C-alpha positions as CSV (number, residue, x, y, z in Angstrom):
1,X,21.8,18.5,104.0
2,X,18.6,16.5,104.9
3,X,18.8,12.7,104.6
4,X,15.8,10.2,104.6
5,X,16.0,6.4,105.6
6,X,13.9,4.4,103.9
7,X,13.6,1.0,105.6
8,X,12.1,-2.0,104.8
9,X,12.6,-6.0,104.0
10,X,12.7,-5.3,99.9
11,X,12.2,-9.1,99.4
12,X,13.0,-8.2,96.8
13,X,12.8,-4.5,95.8
14,X,9.9,-3.9,93.9
15,X,9.2,-0.8,91.2
16,X,7.1,0.4,93.6
17,X,10.0,0.7,95.9
18,X,11.6,2.5,93.5
19,X,9.2,5.3,92.7
20,X,9.2,6.1,97.0
21,X,13.3,6.3,96.8
22,X,13.0,8.6,93.7
23,X,9.6,10.5,94.9
24,X,11.7,10.7,98.4
25,X,15.0,12.0,96.6
26,X,13.2,15.3,95.2
27,X,12.5,16.1,98.9
28,X,15.6,15.0,100.5
29,X,19.4,16.0,99.3
30,X,20.5,12.0,100.7
31,X,18.6,8.9,100.4
32,X,19.5,6.0,102.2
33,X,17.4,2.4,101.4
34,X,17.7,0.3,104.8
35,X,17.1,-3.7,103.6
36,X,16.4,-4.4,107.5
37,X,15.1,-8.3,109.2
38,X,12.0,-8.5,110.8
39,X,12.2,-11.0,113.2
40,X,8.2,-12.2,112.1
41,X,9.0,-12.3,108.8
42,X,10.4,-15.2,106.5
43,X,12.4,-14.2,103.8
44,X,12.8,-16.0,100.3
45,X,15.8,-14.3,99.8
46,X,18.8,-13.5,102.3
47,X,19.7,-9.7,103.8
48,X,23.1,-10.0,101.2
49,X,21.1,-10.9,98.4
50,X,18.0,-8.0,99.2
51,X,21.2,-5.6,99.6
52,X,22.2,-6.3,96.1
53,X,19.1,-6.2,94.4
54,X,18.3,-3.0,95.9
55,X,21.7,-1.9,94.9
56,X,21.0,-2.9,91.0
57,X,17.7,-1.1,91.3
58,X,19.1,1.8,92.9
59,X,22.2,1.8,90.4
60,X,22.7,5.5,88.7
61,X,20.5,7.2,91.4
62,X,22.4,10.0,93.0
63,X,22.8,10.9,95.7
64,X,21.4,7.2,96.6
65,X,22.9,4.4,98.9
66,X,21.9,1.2,100.3
67,X,22.7,-0.6,103.7
68,X,22.0,-3.7,105.4
69,X,20.9,-4.1,109.0
70,X,20.3,-6.3,111.5
71,X,19.1,-4.5,114.1
72,X,17.1,-1.9,115.4
73,X,15.8,0.8,112.9
74,X,15.9,3.7,115.8
75,X,19.5,2.9,116.7
76,X,20.6,2.9,112.5
77,X,18.4,5.9,112.6
78,X,20.6,7.4,115.1
79,X,24.1,6.1,113.3
80,X,23.2,7.1,109.7
81,X,22.2,10.4,111.2
82,X,19.5,10.5,109.2
83,X,16.5,13.6,109.5
84,X,13.5,11.2,108.6
85,X,12.0,7.6,108.4
86,X,10.3,8.1,104.8
87,X,7.8,4.7,104.2
88,X,5.6,4.5,101.7
89,X,1.7,3.2,101.6
90,X,-0.5,1.5,98.9
91,X,-3.8,1.2,101.5
92,X,-5.3,1.5,105.0
93,X,-3.9,-1.5,105.8
94,X,-0.3,-0.4,105.1
95,X,-1.3,3.1,106.6
96,X,-2.6,1.8,110.2
97,X,0.8,-1.0,110.5
98,X,2.6,1.5,109.4
99,X,1.3,4.7,111.3
100,X,1.8,2.0,114.6
101,X,5.7,1.4,113.6
102,X,5.9,5.2,113.2
103,X,4.6,5.8,116.8
104,X,7.3,3.2,118.3
105,X,10.0,4.6,116.7
106,X,9.3,8.2,118.2
107,X,8.0,6.7,121.5
108,X,11.8,4.9,121.5
109,X,14.0,7.9,119.8
110,X,12.1,11.4,119.7
111,X,14.1,12.4,116.4
112,X,12.8,9.3,114.8
113,X,9.8,11.3,112.9
114,X,8.4,9.3,110.0
115,X,6.8,10.7,106.5
116,X,4.6,8.8,104.8
117,X,4.5,8.9,100.8
118,X,0.2,7.3,99.5
119,X,1.6,5.1,96.6
120,X,1.7,6.5,93.2
121,X,-2.1,4.7,91.5
122,X,0.3,3.1,88.8
123,X,2.0,1.1,92.1
124,X,-1.0,0.3,94.6
125,X,-1.0,-3.0,94.1
126,X,2.9,-4.1,93.4
127,X,4.1,-5.5,96.4
128,X,6.6,-8.1,96.8
129,X,4.7,-10.7,98.6
130,X,3.0,-10.7,95.2
131,X,6.1,-10.6,93.2
132,X,7.3,-14.1,95.2
133,X,4.0,-15.7,94.6
134,X,4.0,-15.1,90.8
135,X,7.9,-16.6,91.2
136,X,6.4,-19.8,93.4
137,X,4.0,-20.1,90.2
138,X,6.5,-20.3,88.0
139,X,5.8,-16.7,86.4
140,X,7.7,-13.8,85.2
141,X,7.1,-10.7,87.6
142,X,8.9,-8.7,85.4
143,X,6.6,-5.7,85.3
144,X,6.7,-4.9,88.9
145,X,10.4,-5.2,89.3
146,X,13.9,-2.7,87.9
147,X,15.1,-4.7,85.1
148,X,18.5,-5.5,86.8
149,X,16.3,-6.7,89.9
150,X,14.4,-9.3,87.1
151,X,17.5,-10.8,86.2
152,X,18.9,-11.4,89.1
153,X,15.8,-13.3,91.0
154,X,16.2,-15.3,86.9
155,X,19.9,-15.5,87.8
156,X,19.7,-16.9,91.3
157,X,16.1,-19.2,90.4
158,X,18.9,-20.8,87.6
159,X,21.4,-21.2,89.8
160,X,19.3,-23.1,92.2
161,X,17.2,-25.5,89.7
């Protein structure tokens, strides 16, 4: 039984992220989407909200679950007894950053190997920052989100108005 861990901020989770989850499912028996906290980032959504959105995005996908964590990825990797970390990359900038993170993880946990999945052409331009910018501009980023996630975000913003 192989378990892939897909970590990220997912602020919010996009269809690009979901594509990586589905592709990882084709390679591994189980996939855990780990909604993490990066102290270097400011978030539009709380950890709980980001976990809720990730759960909505993967609903109906067998063998996928979502966890939230404010700890280190390498510790979660061991806690879940994962076999591999899976990261999606869109471009060379992503690759350079993710390779640096993968090297750090491996240095601190020799079992924590990372594989990279290149974003499909349809998803290369989709990222959470773009979605947040659209929301801040009053636009509906529905094309970049799972329908349930788009609705969740609309509900959040309506209740905050």
